[in-house]
C-alpha positions as CSV (number, residue, x, y, z in Angstrom):
1,X,-32.2,191.5,-73.0
2,X,-34.6,188.4,-72.2
3,X,-37.2,187.6,-74.2
4,X,-40.0,189.2,-71.8
5,X,-38.1,192.2,-71.7
6,X,-37.7,192.4,-75.7
7,X,-41.4,192.0,-75.7
8,X,-42.2,194.9,-73.7
9,X,-39.5,197.1,-75.2
10,X,-41.6,196.4,-78.7
11,X,-44.9,197.3,-77.0
12,X,-43.4,200.9,-76.0
13,X,-41.8,201.5,-79.2
14,X,-45.5,201.0,-81.1
15,X,-46.6,204.5,-79.5
16,X,-44.0,206.0,-82.4
17,X,-45.4,203.9,-85.8
18,X,-47.7,203.8,-88.3
19,X,-50.8,202.4,-90.4
20,X,-52.2,198.7,-91.8
21,X,-53.8,198.9,-95.4
22,X,-57.4,197.5,-95.9
23,X,-57.7,194.2,-97.5
24,X,-61.7,193.9,-97.5
25,X,-62.2,192.9,-101.0
26,X,-63.0,190.0,-102.8
27,X,-61.4,187.5,-104.6
28,X,-62.8,188.3,-107.8
29,X,-61.6,192.0,-107.5
30,X,-58.1,191.1,-107.3
31,X,-55.5,190.7,-110.3
32,X,-53.3,187.4,-110.8
33,X,-49.6,187.8,-111.4
34,X,-49.5,184.7,-113.0
35,X,-45.2,185.2,-113.5
36,X,-45.5,188.6,-115.3
37,X,-48.9,188.0,-117.3
38,X,-51.2,190.0,-115.1
39,X,-55.1,189.2,-115.4
40,X,-58.2,190.0,-113.4
41,X,-58.9,186.9,-111.4
42,X,-62.4,186.3,-113.2
43,X,-60.9,186.4,-116.5
44,X,-58.0,184.0,-115.6
45,X,-58.3,180.7,-117.7
46,X,-56.1,179.2,-114.7
47,X,-57.1,177.2,-111.6
48,X,-55.7,179.3,-109.2
49,X,-56.1,180.7,-105.6
50,X,-54.8,183.7,-104.2
51,X,-53.4,183.7,-100.7
52,X,-53.7,187.7,-99.3
53,X,-52.9,189.3,-96.0
54,X,-55.8,188.2,-94.3
55,X,-55.3,184.5,-94.8
56,X,-51.8,184.9,-94.3
57,X,-52.3,186.3,-90.6
58,X,-53.6,183.3,-89.4
59,X,-50.5,181.6,-89.5
60,X,-48.4,181.0,-86.4
61,X,-44.6,182.5,-87.0
62,X,-43.4,179.4,-87.7
63,X,-45.8,178.3,-90.6
64,X,-48.0,178.6,-93.7
65,X,-50.1,175.8,-92.6
66,X,-53.3,177.7,-91.8
67,X,-53.3,179.9,-94.4
68,X,-52.7,177.1,-97.2
69,X,-55.6,174.9,-95.6
70,X,-57.9,177.7,-96.6
71,X,-57.5,176.8,-99.7
72,X,-59.8,174.3,-101.8
73,X,-57.1,171.6,-103.5
74,X,-54.4,172.6,-101.4
75,X,-53.3,170.9,-98.3
76,X,-50.4,171.4,-96.2
77,X,-49.1,169.2,-93.6
78,X,-46.7,169.3,-90.4
79,X,-44.9,166.0,-89.5
80,X,-43.3,167.8,-86.9
81,X,-42.4,171.7,-86.3
82,X,-40.5,172.6,-89.8
83,X,-40.8,169.3,-91.3
84,X,-43.4,170.1,-93.9
85,X,-45.1,168.9,-97.2
86,X,-47.3,170.9,-99.2
87,X,-50.3,168.9,-101.7
88,X,-51.7,170.3,-104.6
89,X,-54.3,168.3,-105.6
90,X,-52.6,165.0,-103.9
91,X,-49.1,165.5,-104.9
92,X,-47.8,164.5,-101.6
93,X,-47.9,160.6,-102.3
94,X,-44.1,161.0,-103.3
95,X,-43.5,163.4,-100.5
96,X,-42.2,161.9,-97.3
97,X,-40.7,165.6,-96.4
98,X,-40.2,168.7,-98.1
99,X,-42.3,169.7,-101.6
100,X,-41.7,167.9,-104.4
101,X,-43.9,167.9,-107.8
102,X,-44.5,171.2,-107.1
103,X,-42.6,174.6,-108.9
104,X,-42.1,177.3,-106.1
105,X,-40.7,180.8,-107.2
106,X,-40.0,183.7,-104.8
107,X,-40.6,187.0,-106.5
108,X,-39.0,186.5,-110.0
109,X,-36.6,183.9,-108.5
110,X,-36.9,180.4,-108.7
111,X,-36.7,178.4,-105.2
112,X,-37.0,175.1,-106.7
113,X,-33.6,173.5,-107.5
114,X,-33.3,171.6,-111.0
115,X,-34.3,168.4,-110.0
116,X,-37.7,169.5,-108.6
117,X,-36.9,169.6,-104.8
118,X,-37.8,172.8,-102.9
119,X,-36.8,173.4,-99.3
120,X,-39.8,175.5,-98.8
121,X,-39.4,175.5,-94.7
122,X,-36.6,177.9,-95.1
123,X,-38.5,180.6,-95.7
124,X,-40.0,182.4,-92.9
125,X,-44.0,182.9,-93.3
126,X,-43.4,186.8,-92.2
127,X,-41.7,187.4,-95.2
128,X,-44.4,186.6,-97.3
129,X,-46.7,189.2,-98.4
130,X,-49.2,187.6,-100.7
131,X,-49.1,183.8,-102.3
132,X,-50.5,182.5,-105.8
133,X,-51.4,178.8,-105.9
134,X,-51.9,177.1,-109.5
135,X,-53.4,173.9,-109.4
136,X,-52.6,171.2,-111.6
137,X,-50.3,170.8,-114.3
138,X,-49.4,174.3,-116.2
139,X,-46.5,173.6,-118.3
140,X,-45.9,176.5,-120.5
141,X,-44.0,179.1,-118.4
142,X,-44.0,177.0,-115.6
143,X,-42.4,173.6,-117.1
144,X,-42.9,169.8,-116.3
145,X,-44.7,169.4,-112.9
146,X,-47.7,167.8,-112.4
147,X,-48.9,169.1,-108.9
148,X,-48.9,172.9,-109.4
149,X,-47.0,175.9,-109.1
150,X,-46.6,178.6,-106.1
151,X,-45.7,181.8,-106.5
152,X,-44.4,183.7,-103.1
153,X,-44.5,187.4,-103.6
154,X,-42.5,190.0,-101.1
155,X,-43.4,193.6,-100.2
156,X,-44.1,195.7,-103.4
157,X,-45.0,198.9,-101.3
158,X,-43.5,201.1,-98.4
159,X,-43.3,199.0,-95.3
160,X,-41.8,199.2,-92.1
161,X,-42.5,196.8,-89.4
162,X,-41.2,195.1,-86.1
163,X,-42.6,192.1,-84.1
164,X,-41.9,189.8,-81.4
165,X,-44.2,186.8,-80.1
166,X,-43.8,184.1,-77.1
167,X,-46.3,181.3,-76.7
168,X,-46.5,177.7,-75.5
169,X,-43.6,175.1,-75.5
170,X,-41.0,178.0,-75.2
171,X,-41.7,179.6,-78.5
172,X,-40.2,183.1,-79.4
173,X,-40.4,184.7,-82.6
174,X,-38.9,188.3,-83.7
175,X,-39.1,189.7,-86.9
176,X,-37.9,193.5,-88.7
177,X,-39.3,194.3,-92.1
178,X,-38.3,197.4,-94.1
179,X,-39.2,198.4,-97.5
180,X,-39.0,201.7,-98.9
181,X,-38.5,203.6,-102.1
182,X,-35.7,205.7,-102.4
183,X,-35.2,207.4,-105.8
184,X,-34.8,205.1,-108.1
185,X,-34.4,201.8,-105.8
186,X,-37.0,200.0,-104.0
187,X,-35.4,197.7,-101.7
188,X,-36.3,195.4,-98.6
189,X,-34.7,194.3,-95.7
190,X,-36.2,191.4,-94.0
191,X,-34.7,189.4,-90.9
192,X,-36.3,186.9,-88.5
193,X,-35.5,184.9,-85.6
194,X,-37.5,181.8,-84.7
195,X,-37.2,179.4,-81.7
196,X,-39.5,176.7,-79.9
197,X,-38.9,173.5,-77.6
198,X,-42.4,172.1,-79.3
199,X,-44.4,169.8,-78.4
200,X,-42.8,166.2,-78.6
201,X,-39.5,165.3,-77.5
202,X,-36.9,165.6,-80.1
203,X,-38.8,168.3,-82.1
204,X,-37.3,171.7,-81.0
205,X,-36.7,174.4,-84.0
206,X,-34.3,177.2,-84.2
207,X,-34.5,179.2,-87.7
208,X,-32.5,182.6,-88.4
209,X,-33.2,184.5,-91.5
210,X,-32.2,187.5,-93.7
211,X,-33.7,188.4,-97.2
212,X,-32.3,191.5,-98.7
213,X,-33.8,193.0,-102.3
214,X,-33.3,195.7,-104.7
215,X,-35.2,196.9,-107.5
216,X,-33.3,199.5,-109.3
217,X,-35.4,201.2,-112.2
218,X,-32.7,202.9,-113.8
219,X,-34.7,204.3,-116.7
220,X,-38.3,204.3,-117.5
221,X,-39.0,200.5,-118.9
222,X,-36.0,198.8,-117.4
223,X,-34.9,197.5,-114.3
224,X,-32.3,195.6,-112.5
225,X,-33.4,193.0,-109.4
226,X,-31.4,191.8,-106.9
227,X,-31.7,189.2,-103.9
228,X,-30.0,187.6,-101.6
229,X,-31.8,184.9,-98.8
230,X,-29.4,183.7,-95.9
231,X,-31.2,181.0,-94.1
232,X,-30.0,178.8,-91.1
233,X,-32.1,176.3,-89.9
234,X,-31.8,173.5,-87.6
235,X,-34.9,171.3,-86.2
236,X,-35.2,167.8,-84.5
237,X,-37.2,165.3,-85.8
238,X,-39.1,163.0,-83.5
239,X,-39.9,160.5,-86.0
240,X,-43.5,158.5,-86.5
241,X,-45.0,156.5,-83.8
242,X,-47.1,153.3,-83.9
243,X,-51.0,153.7,-83.1
244,X,-50.1,152.0,-79.3
245,X,-47.1,154.3,-79.1
246,X,-49.2,157.3,-79.9
247,X,-52.0,156.3,-77.4
248,X,-49.7,155.7,-74.7
249,X,-47.7,158.9,-74.8
250,X,-48.4,161.3,-77.9
251,X,-44.9,163.6,-76.7
252,X,-42.6,160.7,-76.9
253,X,-40.2,160.6,-79.9
254,X,-39.4,157.2,-81.8
255,X,-38.7,155.0,-79.4
256,X,-35.6,151.9,-79.8
257,X,-37.3,148.9,-81.6
258,X,-34.8,145.9,-81.4
259,X,-31.5,146.8,-82.6
260,X,-32.6,150.2,-84.0
261,X,-32.0,153.2,-81.4
262,X,-34.4,155.8,-80.8
263,X,-34.9,159.7,-82.5
264,X,-33.8,160.9,-79.4
265,X,-31.0,158.4,-78.7
266,X,-29.3,159.1,-82.1
267,X,-30.0,162.8,-82.2
268,X,-32.6,163.0,-85.3
269,X,-32.6,166.0,-87.1
270,X,-32.2,168.4,-90.0
271,X,-29.6,171.0,-90.1
272,X,-30.1,173.1,-93.3
273,X,-27.9,176.3,-94.2
274,X,-28.9,177.9,-97.6
275,X,-27.5,181.1,-99.5
276,X,-29.5,182.4,-102.4
277,X,-28.1,184.9,-104.7
278,X,-29.8,186.4,-108.1
279,X,-30.0,189.0,-110.4
280,X,-32.5,189.7,-113.1
281,X,-32.8,192.2,-115.4
282,X,-36.2,193.4,-117.5
283,X,-36.4,195.9,-120.5
284,X,-38.8,197.3,-122.7
285,X,-37.3,197.2,-126.1
286,X,-40.2,199.7,-127.7
287,X,-44.0,200.2,-127.4
288,X,-44.4,196.3,-128.3
289,X,-41.1,194.0,-127.3
290,X,-39.8,193.6,-124.0
291,X,-36.9,191.2,-122.5
292,X,-36.2,189.4,-119.6
293,X,-33.3,187.6,-118.0
294,X,-32.5,185.8,-114.4
295,X,-29.1,184.6,-113.4
296,X,-29.1,182.9,-109.9
297,X,-27.0,180.5,-107.7
298,X,-27.4,179.0,-104.3
299,X,-25.7,176.6,-102.0
300,X,-26.8,174.3,-99.5
301,X,-25.2,172.7,-96.6
302,X,-27.8,170.0,-95.4
303,X,-27.0,167.6,-92.7
304,X,-29.2,164.8,-91.5
305,X,-28.2,162.7,-88.4
306,X,-30.7,160.1,-88.9
307,X,-31.7,156.2,-86.9
308,X,-29.4,154.5,-89.4
309,X,-26.8,157.1,-90.7
310,X,-25.5,160.7,-90.6
311,X,-25.7,162.2,-93.9
312,X,-23.9,165.3,-95.3
313,X,-25.2,166.9,-98.7
314,X,-23.5,169.6,-100.4
315,X,-25.3,171.5,-102.8
316,X,-24.8,173.7,-105.7
317,X,-27.4,174.5,-107.9
318,X,-27.4,177.4,-111.1
319,X,-30.4,178.5,-112.9
320,X,-31.6,180.9,-115.9
321,X,-34.4,182.1,-117.2
322,X,-35.3,184.1,-119.9
323,X,-37.9,185.1,-122.6
324,X,-39.0,187.5,-125.0
325,X,-42.4,189.3,-124.8
326,X,-44.6,190.7,-127.4
327,X,-47.8,192.9,-126.7
328,X,-50.4,194.8,-129.0
329,X,-53.8,195.7,-128.4
330,X,-56.2,196.9,-131.3
331,X,-59.9,198.0,-130.8
332,X,-61.6,194.7,-129.8
333,X,-58.6,192.2,-129.5
334,X,-55.2,192.2,-127.4
335,X,-52.8,189.8,-128.3
336,X,-49.5,188.9,-125.9
337,X,-46.5,186.0,-126.9
338,X,-43.9,184.7,-124.7
339,X,-41.3,182.5,-125.9
340,X,-38.7,181.8,-123.9
341,X,-36.1,179.2,-121.6
342,X,-35.7,178.1,-118.3
343,X,-33.1,175.6,-117.3
344,X,-31.2,174.8,-114.3
345,X,-27.7,172.3,-113.0
346,X,-27.4,171.2,-109.7
347,X,-24.3,169.4,-108.2
348,X,-24.5,167.5,-104.7
349,X,-22.0,165.5,-103.0
350,X,-23.5,163.2,-100.5
351,X,-21.6,161.7,-97.4
352,X,-23.3,159.2,-95.5
353,X,-21.7,157.7,-91.8
354,X,-22.5,155.7,-89.1
355,X,-24.5,158.0,-86.7
356,X,-22.9,157.4,-83.1
357,X,-25.7,159.1,-81.1
358,X,-25.8,162.1,-83.1
359,X,-21.7,162.4,-84.0
360,X,-20.2,161.0,-87.2
361,X,-18.5,157.7,-87.2
362,X,-17.3,155.4,-89.8
363,X,-18.3,156.2,-93.6
364,X,-20.8,154.2,-95.2
365,X,-21.1,155.8,-98.6
366,X,-19.7,158.7,-100.5
367,X,-21.8,159.6,-103.9
368,X,-22.0,162.3,-106.2
369,X,-25.1,163.3,-108.3
370,X,-25.5,165.9,-111.1
371,X,-29.1,166.6,-112.3
372,X,-29.5,168.8,-115.7
373,X,-32.9,170.0,-116.6
374,X,-34.9,172.7,-118.6
375,X,-37.5,173.7,-120.9
376,X,-38.3,176.1,-123.9
377,X,-41.8,177.7,-123.8
378,X,-43.9,179.7,-125.9
379,X,-47.2,181.1,-124.8
380,X,-50.2,183.0,-126.0
381,X,-52.9,185.3,-124.7
382,X,-55.8,186.5,-126.6
383,X,-58.5,188.1,-125.8
384,X,-61.6,188.9,-127.6
385,X,-63.5,191.8,-127.0
386,X,-63.3,191.6,-123.1
387,X,-65.3,188.6,-123.5
388,X,-63.3,185.9,-124.5
389,X,-60.1,185.0,-123.0
390,X,-58.0,182.4,-124.1
391,X,-54.5,181.3,-123.0
392,X,-52.3,178.4,-125.1
393,X,-49.1,177.5,-124.2
394,X,-46.4,174.7,-125.3
395,X,-42.9,173.6,-123.8
396,X,-40.4,171.1,-124.3
397,X,-39.0,169.8,-121.3
398,X,-35.7,168.0,-120.6
399,X,-34.4,166.3,-118.0
400,X,-31.3,164.0,-117.2
401,X,-29.0,163.2,-114.4
402,X,-25.1,161.8,-114.3
403,X,-24.2,159.5,-110.8
404,X,-21.2,158.3,-109.3
405,X,-20.4,156.2,-106.4
406,X,-17.3,157.2,-105.2
407,X,-16.9,155.2,-101.6
408,X,-16.2,152.3,-100.8
409,X,-16.3,151.3,-104.9
410,X,-16.1,153.1,-107.5
411,X,-18.7,153.0,-110.1
412,X,-21.4,155.8,-112.2
413,X,-23.7,155.8,-114.7
414,X,-25.8,158.5,-116.4
415,X,-29.8,158.5,-117.1
416,X,-31.5,160.8,-119.6
417,X,-35.2,160.9,-119.7
418,X,-37.2,161.3,-123.1
419,X,-38.1,165.1,-124.0
420,X,-41.5,166.2,-123.8
421,X,-43.9,168.0,-125.3
422,X,-46.4,169.5,-123.0
423,X,-49.4,171.6,-124.2
424,X,-51.9,173.7,-121.9
425,X,-54.8,175.5,-123.4
426,X,-57.3,177.5,-121.3
427,X,-60.4,179.4,-122.4
428,X,-62.8,181.7,-120.2
429,X,-66.0,183.5,-120.9
430,X,-67.6,186.2,-119.7
431,X,-71.2,185.5,-119.5
432,X,-71.9,188.8,-117.8
433,X,-70.5,191.1,-115.5
434,X,-68.8,189.3,-112.5
435,X,-70.1,185.9,-114.0
436,X,-67.6,183.6,-116.2
437,X,-67.3,180.2,-116.8
438,X,-63.8,178.3,-118.2
439,X,-62.2,175.3,-119.5
440,X,-58.8,174.0,-119.6
441,X,-56.9,171.2,-120.7
442,X,-53.1,170.5,-120.2
443,X,-50.2,167.7,-120.2
444,X,-47.7,167.6,-117.1
445,X,-44.6,165.7,-116.5
446,X,-42.6,165.1,-113.4
447,X,-39.2,163.7,-112.9
448,X,-37.8,162.0,-110.3
449,X,-36.0,164.3,-107.7
450,X,-32.4,164.1,-106.4
451,X,-33.7,162.6,-103.0
452,X,-36.1,159.9,-104.8
453,X,-33.0,158.8,-107.6
454,X,-30.5,158.6,-104.4
455,X,-33.1,158.2,-101.4
456,X,-32.1,157.5,-97.9
457,X,-31.4,153.9,-98.4
458,X,-28.0,154.9,-100.1
459,X,-28.9,153.5,-103.6
460,X,-29.1,154.8,-107.0
461,X,-32.7,153.8,-108.4
462,X,-32.0,154.5,-112.4
463,X,-35.3,152.3,-113.1
464,X,-37.4,155.4,-111.8
465,X,-39.1,157.3,-114.8
466,X,-40.9,160.3,-114.7
467,X,-44.8,160.3,-114.0
468,X,-47.3,162.0,-116.7
469,X,-50.5,162.7,-117.5
470,X,-53.3,165.0,-118.7
471,X,-55.8,166.8,-117.0
472,X,-59.2,168.2,-117.9
473,X,-61.4,170.6,-115.9
474,X,-64.3,173.3,-116.2
475,X,-64.9,176.0,-113.6
476,X,-67.1,178.4,-113.1
477,X,-67.3,181.7,-111.1
478,X,-70.0,184.5,-110.3
479,X,-70.4,187.4,-107.9
480,X,-73.2,188.4,-106.3
481,X,-74.2,191.9,-106.0
482,X,-70.5,192.8,-105.2
483,X,-71.2,191.2,-102.0
484,X,-70.2,187.3,-102.0
485,X,-68.4,185.2,-104.6
486,X,-68.8,181.7,-105.5
487,X,-66.4,179.4,-107.6
488,X,-66.8,176.0,-108.3
489,X,-64.4,173.4,-110.4
490,X,-64.2,170.1,-111.5
491,X,-61.4,168.3,-112.9
492,X,-60.0,165.1,-114.1
493,X,-56.3,163.9,-113.7
494,X,-55.1,160.6,-115.5
495,X,-51.7,160.2,-114.3
496,X,-49.4,157.5,-115.5
497,X,-45.9,155.6,-113.9
498,X,-46.9,157.4,-110.7
499,X,-43.9,157.6,-108.4
500,X,-44.9,156.1,-104.8
501,X,-42.7,156.0,-101.6
502,X,-42.1,152.6,-99.8
503,X,-40.0,152.1,-96.4
504,X,-37.4,149.4,-95.6
505,X,-37.4,147.9,-92.1
506,X,-34.9,150.5,-90.9
507,X,-37.2,153.7,-91.9
508,X,-35.0,153.9,-94.9
509,X,-36.9,155.2,-97.9
510,X,-36.9,154.2,-101.5
511,X,-39.3,154.9,-104.4
512,X,-41.2,153.3,-107.2
513,X,-43.3,153.5,-110.3
514,X,-46.5,152.0,-109.6
515,X,-49.0,151.8,-112.3
516,X,-51.7,154.5,-113.0
517,X,-54.1,157.0,-111.1
518,X,-57.2,158.2,-111.6
519,X,-57.7,161.6,-109.9
520,X,-61.1,163.3,-109.7
521,X,-62.4,166.0,-107.7
522,X,-64.5,169.0,-107.0
523,X,-63.4,172.2,-105.4
524,X,-65.6,175.2,-104.2
525,X,-65.1,178.4,-102.5
526,X,-67.8,180.9,-101.1
527,X,-66.4,184.0,-100.0
528,X,-68.2,187.3,-98.7
529,X,-66.8,190.8,-98.6
530,X,-67.0,192.7,-95.3
531,X,-70.3,194.0,-94.2
532,X,-70.1,197.4,-92.5
533,X,-72.8,196.7,-89.6
534,X,-72.7,200.3,-88.8
535,X,-72.9,199.6,-85.1
536,X,-70.6,200.5,-82.6
537,X,-70.8,196.8,-81.0
538,X,-70.9,194.6,-83.8
539,X,-69.0,196.9,-86.5
540,X,-68.5,194.4,-89.7
541,X,-68.6,190.6,-90.5
542,X,-67.1,188.6,-93.2
543,X,-67.0,184.7,-94.3
544,X,-65.2,182.4,-96.1
545,X,-66.0,178.6,-96.8
546,X,-64.2,176.1,-99.3
547,X,-63.8,172.6,-99.5
548,X,-62.4,169.7,-101.9
549,X,-64.4,166.4,-102.5
550,X,-62.0,163.7,-104.1
551,X,-62.4,160.2,-106.0
552,X,-58.6,159.2,-106.2
553,X,-57.9,155.7,-107.0
554,X,-55.3,153.5,-108.0
555,X,-55.6,152.0,-111.4
556,X,-53.4,148.9,-112.6
557,X,-51.5,148.9,-109.6
558,X,-49.8,146.0,-108.5
559,X,-47.1,145.3,-105.8
560,X,-45.7,141.4,-105.9
561,X,-48.7,139.5,-105.6
562,X,-51.0,142.2,-104.2
563,X,-53.2,144.0,-106.5
564,X,-54.2,147.7,-105.3
565,X,-56.0,148.5,-108.4
566,X,-59.1,150.5,-107.5
567,X,-57.9,151.1,-103.8
568,X,-57.9,154.7,-102.4
569,X,-55.0,157.0,-103.4
570,X,-52.6,156.9,-100.1
571,X,-52.6,159.8,-98.1
572,X,-55.6,161.7,-99.6
573,X,-58.4,162.7,-97.7
574,X,-61.6,162.2,-99.5
575,X,-63.4,165.5,-98.2
576,X,-61.6,168.6,-96.9
577,X,-63.8,171.6,-95.6
578,X,-62.4,175.0,-94.0
579,X,-64.1,177.8,-92.9
580,X,-63.2,181.6,-91.6
581,X,-65.3,183.9,-89.9
582,X,-63.8,187.3,-89.2
583,X,-65.9,189.8,-86.7
584,X,-65.3,193.2,-85.5
585,X,-66.4,194.1,-82.2
586,X,-66.0,198.2,-81.4
587,X,-64.6,199.0,-84.6
588,X,-61.3,197.8,-83.1
589,X,-61.6,194.4,-81.8
590,X,-61.0,191.8,-84.8
591,X,-61.7,187.9,-84.3
592,X,-60.6,185.3,-87.1
593,X,-62.5,182.2,-85.9
594,X,-61.5,179.4,-88.3
595,X,-61.7,175.5,-88.6
596,X,-60.1,173.0,-90.8
597,X,-62.2,169.6,-91.6
598,X,-60.4,166.5,-93.0
599,X,-62.1,163.1,-93.5
600,X,-60.3,159.5,-92.6
601,X,-57.4,159.0,-95.1
602,X,-55.8,155.8,-96.1
603,X,-52.1,155.5,-94.6
604,X,-51.1,152.7,-97.1
605,X,-51.5,151.3,-100.5
606,X,-53.0,148.4,-99.4
607,X,-55.8,150.9,-97.7
608,X,-55.5,148.5,-94.7
609,X,-55.3,151.5,-92.0
610,X,-56.9,154.7,-92.3
611,X,-56.6,157.7,-89.9
612,X,-59.7,158.6,-88.1
613,X,-61.3,161.9,-89.5
614,X,-60.3,165.2,-87.5
615,X,-62.0,169.0,-87.1
616,X,-59.5,171.5,-85.8
617,X,-60.5,174.9,-84.6
618,X,-58.4,178.2,-84.3
619,X,-59.1,181.6,-83.0
620,X,-56.8,184.7,-83.5
621,X,-57.6,187.9,-81.4
622,X,-56.0,191.3,-82.9
623,X,-56.7,194.7,-81.6
624,X,-55.0,198.0,-82.8
625,X,-53.9,200.8,-80.9
626,X,-53.6,203.8,-82.6
627,X,-51.7,207.3,-81.8
628,X,-51.2,210.1,-84.1
629,X,-50.1,207.9,-87.3
630,X,-48.8,205.0,-85.3
631,X,-50.2,201.7,-85.1
632,X,-49.6,198.7,-82.7
633,X,-51.1,195.3,-83.5
634,X,-51.4,193.1,-80.4
635,X,-52.5,189.6,-80.9
636,X,-53.6,186.5,-79.0
637,X,-53.9,182.9,-81.1
638,X,-55.0,179.7,-79.7
639,X,-54.2,177.1,-81.8
640,X,-56.4,173.7,-81.6
641,X,-58.9,175.3,-79.6
642,X,-61.0,172.4,-79.1
643,X,-57.8,170.6,-77.7
644,X,-58.2,168.0,-80.4
645,X,-56.1,164.6,-80.8
646,X,-55.1,164.5,-84.4
647,X,-52.3,164.4,-86.6
648,X,-51.4,167.2,-89.1
649,X,-48.9,165.0,-90.9
650,X,-48.6,161.2,-91.4
651,X,-45.5,158.8,-92.7
652,X,-47.5,157.3,-95.5
653,X,-46.6,153.5,-96.2
654,X,-44.8,153.7,-93.0
655,X,-42.7,150.2,-92.1
656,X,-43.7,148.8,-89.1
657,X,-47.1,150.6,-89.2
658,X,-45.1,154.0,-87.6
659,X,-47.7,156.1,-89.4
660,X,-48.3,158.8,-86.7
661,X,-46.8,162.1,-86.0
662,X,-49.2,163.5,-83.3
663,X,-49.9,167.4,-83.5
664,X,-49.8,169.5,-80.5
665,X,-52.9,170.1,-78.3
666,X,-54.2,173.2,-77.6
667,X,-51.6,175.9,-77.4
668,X,-51.0,179.5,-77.4
669,X,-49.3,182.3,-79.0
670,X,-49.1,186.4,-78.1
671,X,-47.5,188.8,-79.9
672,X,-47.3,192.2,-80.8
673,X,-46.4,194.0,-84.2
674,X,-45.6,197.9,-84.6
675,X,-45.7,199.1,-88.2
676,X,-44.0,202.6,-89.0
């Protein structure tokens, strides 16, 4: 079956299927999960943002960038299709690719490995029903990170859908999702296929994914949960360009330079096959006590033909999480305690060969790396008269690793970092209905990941130490007449021993602890409910505006004879603004009109090179076709509406000034989704 005929097959099938839920609520009306500690958003002590269905609908099928970038304090970057970074309050300083310094959970299960690295790009955006983004260190329930925590949630109610999309640059995507309650079982089966040639040379993508879960409530108050994630991701990496190269030809891959071949010649890319399986059990012991236990494992087969070598990496991961919970309510006081442990271990075998135009050549280095990490945590929630809410936690965190060089010489070593006590306290007070103020203080700690300990220069860096620091913030939330919600927060985070990325002349990366960083910022959100205009032509309207205003500076930062103290922190824009306007015409035609503005960005620690500011607009048109109980949702997306020449993800501190990864110019996506 051709792509076009498959597309029209889905269109035809749609006339037999069902219906979409309403999402026209203010964020102040939702409850956040906070890993099984639900609380109304207005009463939460945390700096948290919810990415719900209306924001997730902004994404094209390959990425979550458009939705994440609507969140004040969060920024998702795309160096090339399928190569993403997530920054929470500037946390990509040490991430050339992938997600580091941010803890990621998928439903109950832990997507981050024991060293702190997360293969976020193996997850299809179509799988995610909701996200919660926690900004800054949380410690307690989530352990040692300084950036933040992301909770990805899949379906929790009956759903059956199938969809297909086609678009610019050879894009084709197909998905199927069924979630259903059958007796004591709630199961979900999700399948997705995506491929694209993409905008630049050497940037094609192909991803296949299957996700299975089953929640078996075998008795009231007790359930057994299981998941299985299978992902096969293959994408090419075009590499960074200099400014002159980008201005000459935005679509080209990194060309050869001297004795170094280019990305296309070397067939540079990533091939990542991943299996994640886990099982969890939760039970209510009595009316006050409950217990949770999770065991999971994963295997990763990772291949990376690069300019200078061909890397094979085989990873085995195991993780455990358990906690006891106590809850009790009195007339005017409610109390919740949690005592638990989360830990993981990771074994990695890395083999580097010469890269002979995409084929393994002679061996270079074979290494073994083992990471162990874990934390004990104790947290308490105390609620006085539904007015004063407190959230106090502490965790004791440990991290160590062992390394061994197998070839061409034999050597080994072991590094154990000092255990860290990480306290966290948050207080929220409701001044009235729909009006709260909050304060928060917490310590974060983030150890080097496996890819920083043994980076692409194939050297073990036993001198790296964890970065750490204290974060303090205050915030206000106010709802006006159940129609408009506003939130503002100010934070001051002082990081010590910040880990910074470097590149050598071959483009290989390495990392170093470089001084301290002062991170101060203001984040704002203004959103409305959906206003029913009671007009057949212009039926309803809602809006969302958010912004981040940062003052991030290096402190006591010297590199050889250079003093970078008081320089702006690399890769972090001072100002980010986003907007989303939703219009509904004829009670049917939905138009999402969104913008994302980024101010200029320092591209190296010396602040000698800066990016240009950029404004990117997108528009999405959706039209439902309803017949009986069936609904077909047809959509047309225009990305980069104004044909802006911009970069969605820079290579910071790149050797030879190869900072630039040009993003696609105006492009289109047309698709249909049927919900049964």
